[in-house]
Every structure is written in C-alpha cells, then in structure tokens.
N, C-alpha and C positions, 0 to 999 in steps of 0.2 A: 191607342194606336199601337201597331206592332213596333217592336224596338227597331230603331233605325240602323242602317248600315254605317251611317256617318252622322255625327252631331257637329254642326258648325256653330261656334260660339261667337256671336257678334253679328247683328243684323243690319249693319250699314252697307255701303257700296261694295266693300271688299268681300264681306261675308255673303251678301246676297248674290253677287256674281259667281262666287265659287259654288254656293248652294245650287244655283241655276244650272251650272255646268255639271255638277255631280248628279243631279236629277236627270239631266239629259243623257248621262252615261248609264242610266238604269238603276241608280242607287236610291234606296229609301233614305230620305234626309230629314233631320230635325234641325231647325234654325232657331237658336235661343237668342233672344234680344233683351238687353237690359231694360229698355224702355226710355222714356224721355228724360229720366234722371241722368242718363249717360252724357258724357262730354263728347258728343258726336262730331267727328271730323266731317262726316258727310253733309252736315247742315251748313258748313261754311265753304264748301268746295267752289272754286272759281270756274269749274266746268271746262277747262282747257283740255284738249287732247294734244299734248305738247311733247315735242321731240328735241328741239334745237338746243336746249340747255341741259339735257339729261345725260349723265354718265361719264363726265370727265374724271378720270382716275379709276373707273371701273367699266371697261369696254363691254362686259357682260350685261350691265344695266342699260347701256346705250342700245345694244342689240335687242334687249327685252322690250324696251320702250318702243323702239321702231317696229318690232313684231306686233305689238299691241295696236299701234297706229294703223298698220297695214290691215289688221283684222277687224278694225272698228266698223267699216262700212257693212261688212257681212253680218256682224253682230247686231248692228242697229236694224238692219233689214229683217233679220230673224225675229227680233223682239217685236217689230211692227207687225209682221205676219202672224205672230203668235198671239198678240194682245190687242192689236189695233192702235197702239200708242206710238206716235212718232217722237223719238227722242231728239229730233232736230240736229242730227250729226251733220257737220259740214267739214270739209277738208280743203279750204282754199289756199292753205299756206298761212303762215303767221309771221309777225314782225316783233322785233325788239327795237324800240325807237331810242335815238340818242339826242340829247339836248346840247351836246358840245362835241367838237372833234375828238377830244380826249376820250369821252365816253364811247364814241364810235370806234376808235382805235382799240380800246380795251376789249370791246365786244368782238371785234375782228380777231384779235389775238386769241381769245378764248375759243372761238369757233374754229380757228385754224387748228388748234390743238385737238379739239374734238374730231375734226375732219381727218387729221393724221392718225388718230387713234381708232376711229370707227367709220371712216368714209362718210361722214355726215354731209349731205348736200345743203349748201347754203350760198347766199351771195350778199354782198354789201351793196345796198341801194342808196345812192346819194340823192340829195334833195330834189334836183330837177326831175329825175325819173320818179321819185317817190310821190311827188305831187300828182302824177298821173294815176297812181294807184290809191293814194290816200289824199284826195284834194283838200280836205279840211284840216290838215296839220297846221300848227302855229308857226310863226316866223322863227322860233328858236330851234325847231327840229332840223337837224343838219343831215339826217339820214337814218337808216335802220338796217338791221340784219334780217333777211328773209329766208325762211326754210319752207320748202313746198310740202313737207310732211306734217305740218302743224294744222290743227283745227280746233273745234269746240263742239259742245252739245248742250242740251238742257238737262242739268243734273237732277233737279227734283223730279222731272218726268222720267229720267232713267231709273231712279229708285222706285218710282211707282210702277213702271213697266216690269222691272225685275220682280217685284212682289206680286204683281198680277200674274206673271208667268209662273212664279213659284207655286201659287195656289193651283193653277191649272196643271202643273206637273206633279201635284200630289205632295209637295213638301209640307211638313208639319211646322207651321210658324208659331212660335211660342213667345209672345211679347211679355214684358214684365217678368222675365226669367233671368235674373242675374245669377251667376254661378257662385255658390258658396264653397264648394270643394269638388275635387276630382280625385278619384282613387283608381288604382290599376290592380285588378284581381284576375289572375289567370288569363291574361290576354284580352280582358274586357275592361273598358273604362266605365266607371260608375260616376256619373255627373249628378251632383246634388244641387238643387235649386229650390230653396224654401222647403216645402213638404214633398216636393216631387223628386223622383230619382229616375234617371235615364241610363240604360245600359247599352253600350255600343262598342264595336271593335275598333272604331276609328273616330278621332275628333280632329277638328281644325280650329285653331285659335285665330280669330279674326276680330278681336275686340279692341283694336287700336291701342291706346295707351294702357288699357286694362290687361294687355297681353303680358306685361312684365310680371304681374302678380300671378296670373293664370299659368304662365310658363313654368314658374317655380314648382307648381303642383305636378308637373309631368317631366321634370328634368330638362327643361329648355331655358336657356339664358336669352332673355329678350330685353336688351338694354335700350328702351325707348323713353322719350321724354316729351312732354307737351310743348309746342311752340305756337304762340298766339299769332293769328293773322286777322286783320280787320278788313271789312268790305263795305263799300258805299254803293248804293243803288239809286239811280235817278228815275224820274218819271219817264214814260214812254216817249220816244222821239221818232221822227221820220228816219228811215234807214240812211245812214251815212258812213258806216264803218263796215266795209266789205271783207276786211281781214281782221282776225283777232290780233290784238297786241298783248304781250305777256302780262301787262298790268291793266289793260282796258279792253273790254269786249262789249259789243252790243248784242243782246240776246235776240232770239228769234221772235220774242214778243215785243221788242222795241226798247226796253229799258237798257241803261248802260251800267255795267259793273266796273268798279274801280277797286283795286286793292293790290298792295305789294309789301305789307309790313311783315317783319320777321322779329317777333318779340319773345324774349325769354322771361315769361311771366308766371311760370308754374301753372297750376290748375285754376287760372283766373281768366274767365272769358268775358270780362266786362269790356265795353267800348270806351275808348279814350278819345276825347274831342281833339286833343293835340295831334294824335296820329291820323285821325280822320281828316283833319284840316291839311296835313302834309300830303296825304294821298290825293285829296281833291286839288290842291294847288299844283302839284306836278301834272296831274291829268289835264287840267285846264291849260297849262303851258303847251301840252302836246296837241290838244284839240280845244281851241278857245270857245267853240260853240257850247261846250259843256258848262261854261259859266252861266248860261242863261237857263239851264234846266234845274228844276227843283229836285232836291234829294228827298226820297220817299222812305228809304230804309237804310239803317246801318246795323251791322252786327259783327261779332267776333266769334271765332271758333278756334279749336286747338288742333294743330297738325300733330301727326304722329312721327316723331323724328328720332333717328339714330344719330350717333356722333358723326358719322360720315355722310349722312343724308340718304343712304341707299337702303333698299328694302332688306328684310330678313325673310327667307323661305327655308324651312328646315324641318326634318323629322327627328324626333327625339331618339337618341341611342339607347337610353335607359328605359324608355316607355314606347316601344315600336308601335306605330299606328297613330301617334300624336304628332300633328303637324302645326306649324305656325306660319301665318302669312301676314306680314305687316309692312305698310308703306305709307307715304304721304301723298300718293298720286292715285287716289281711288277711281277717278274718272278716266285718266289716261290709260291706266292699266286694267280697266274693267274687262275689256275684250280679251286680253291675255289671261286674266284670272278665270274667265268663263270658258274660253275655248282652248286654252293651252295647259294651264295649271290644273284645273279641276279634273280633266281626264287622266292626268298622271296620278293624282291622289286616288281617284276611283280605281286605277289599275294596280295600286299597291305601294307606290313610292315615287320619289322624285328622281329625275335623271341626273347624270353627272354634270349636266349644264348648270345645275343649281348650287354646286359646291361653293362657288364664289360668294353666294348670298348667305352662307352660314354665319351665325354670330361668332363663330370661332375666329373670324378675321379680326375681331377686337382684342384677341388675346395673344396675337403674334408678337414676340418680344422685338423691340426695335433693333436694327442692325447696329453693330458696334462702330 
C-alpha cells in the first residue's frame, strides 16, 4: 500500500472512530491493531452514551461529553447509511436509581454541583412518578435521578459497523500488528511492527492502557492504569426497561446487562464470583423480575483510567505530529472522536479547547 497520511495505533472503539473520521476527511489511514492478545477495553463496554455523571471538576469534559451525545444520532445514521448496520442508538434519557433516601440525596447533591458547573439538565424523580416510567422497580427503590441527554447503543455492532465502513473508506486495517518501536526522523514517524515498517507524517496513539509505553517513544506522558469492571448478562426477556439505568440496561436484543464494579486489580481480567454476586444482588433489589432470569454470560475487562478519570488528548511537543487519545468512555465519546476530534487531527492539530485535557495537568504543583 502507499504510505499513509496517518497511522492510528489501536483498533478498538477509540481508534476505529478516529480512523473513520480521518478517512472521511480525505486522509490515507493505516489502522494497526494488536489483535486478540490485547486487553481490549472495547470488549467490556457497557454501551451507555452517558452524560449525567461526567465532568465534575472539569467542565471541559462535561461539555465534550454532551457534544458527543448530541452528535450521536447523526453519527449512527451515517453509519447505517454507509454500511446498512443499525447500531441501535436510543436517547430516551437515563436514570441513576437509589435504594435509600441518603443515596438519593447524595446523588442530588452531586448533580446540583454538575448543573452549577456546566448547566446539566436533570431532575430528581421520586417513587410515585418513577413507577409510571419504570413500573417494574422493586419496593426498595425510593427514586432516581433522570437526565434527558442519556442513552445507549449496541457496542459490538458499533465496532462492526466502524470496521465495515473503514474497509469501504479504503483504510488499511492491519490486525496482529503490535508496535515494537516508533522513531522520528526528519518529520517522519517510522513505526516498526515485527518485520513491517510504516512511515507516516502523523500518528495517533489509541491503544488504551498500551498508550503509556507507546507515549514514551514520542515524548508523550500518558499516565494510565487498568481498572477492572465486571459484567453480567441474562437471557433474553420481554421488553420491560424503556430507560437505561447507569448499572442496568436492556439491550435491543432483549438481554439485560448489569455491571458497576470498579476494581484496582492491575492487568487481571478474571471474573470473580463475589463481585458478580454483589452486582446481581443489587440489580435484583432494583428490579425483582431479574431474579427469575438465567445468567448466560459474565466477563471482566479493563478500563483505561487516569488518576482523575478524565481523558487525555494531546500532541507531542518534542515529536510534532504524534497525538494521543485515551479515555474510558469509548462508546459515549465515539461520535465526538469521529466527527469532532478526527477532523482537527486531519487539519494539523488540536484547538485550544483541548488544553485542559493535556497530561500536564498532573504535574501542576499543589497550592501552598
């Protein structure tokens, strides 16, 4: 193939969305994917397109998340028109449910702070009204926080649609291509993968937790760590959940996903029955009918986390043309990565709006 204008390193949801956007901007793109040996965050995504809990302490992230949620309908429509694949995006609004008045009050306090910071639309819905919206809630549910900007999608279908579209857009997809080294010679990046060498004027690091090591090769500090999350899937059931809940959602195919664990387990993606049991027990308290459904799958995957939980988007100062994009919300931010971030990279660089996302924020000395 001809040498690409941009090499995207990492073929999960983040890399695929950016590669799709770059190709749409007229760039020749190579997408290097480590393969199934990778600790893929994409395989464990809960598939929410979520706004209500994002950005407390970083208003730029709250705005970025909202911009992506707003762009998602058009993004999904474009993918469907291009590939014939419906990624089942819906935006009915979403809930965080509370099993006690204290829980509900804490949630309200957090969302008030988010509203004051970034004008987040939300409301607290108490039990009597909540029963009209979610009639199958259990007796312990006292209420919930509702945000009209929240929704969900089918994440495996999203990844398939992106890769189908990448092929149609002429992107060179290179599976089983882990990157051994990146060198910078005279304004050109030399990417070495096994016996293969790719030369390109721009690269985008989208390899999740692998970005820490790759970033060092191009003068980028990418302080990410793995955080394990576990997911439980039930058999298909008749539709009952018309709104996604932050820890429970019914897919377009009928199965119910449950998951809310945040575990500091390093690079360990094993399933733990204790955690799975805790997830299921709380879900059944929220929706008792789940207790009658069979569990058909469980799995664990590793999120890509920074110390403050916010993304890193940055261009290397020492190696101009090298970008990093890393986050733990690959589905929520897919539309923003494809429709907003990729065109900026294609055009030559990030705007000042991305300054807050630089990893330099981790090196600011604390106030005396």
